[in-house]
C-alpha positions, -999 to +999 in steps of 0.1 A: +842+527+431+863+500+449+832+493+466+815+490+443+830+466+426+823+435+452+786+449+449+787+441+411+806+406+413+776+384+425+761+407+387+793+393+371+787+360+385+753+353+372+757+368+335+788+346+329+771+312+348+738+318+326+767+319+292+755+351+286+775+382+275+773+420+281+757+421+243+732+395+252+720+418+288+725+448+270+696+436+241+678+418+270+674+456+288+669+475+256+705+492+260+738+493+245+764+465+255+786+494+268+761+511+289+754+475+307+794+469+313+795+500+329+764+493+353+785+459+357+815+476+363+807+505+387+815+532+358+774+541+356+749+546+379+721+524+388+686+532+399+662+509+410+643+499+378+668+491+357+686+469+390+647+452+391+651+444+352+682+429+355+673+410+390+640+397+368+664+380+335+683+363+368+644+352+389+657+373+417+653+404+437+678+436+432+689+425+467+696+388+463+722+409+434+729+437+444+732+442+485+757+417+510+736+395+538+745+415+570+760+388+599 
């Protein structure tokens, strides 16, 4: 899961930049804070519908959060 940590690093940074806690995110996504924390830390799978909901909170697309640019 170490590769997932890099993928979700941007998500964590966005959350903190906005001043949101895992509890805040969980509430906005209708998840318990632990479930959200597990997603952010690569401990739980992330399906596209949830990735889209998360991206909408930040006014981004899932690709902008979860996929690195290819040089």
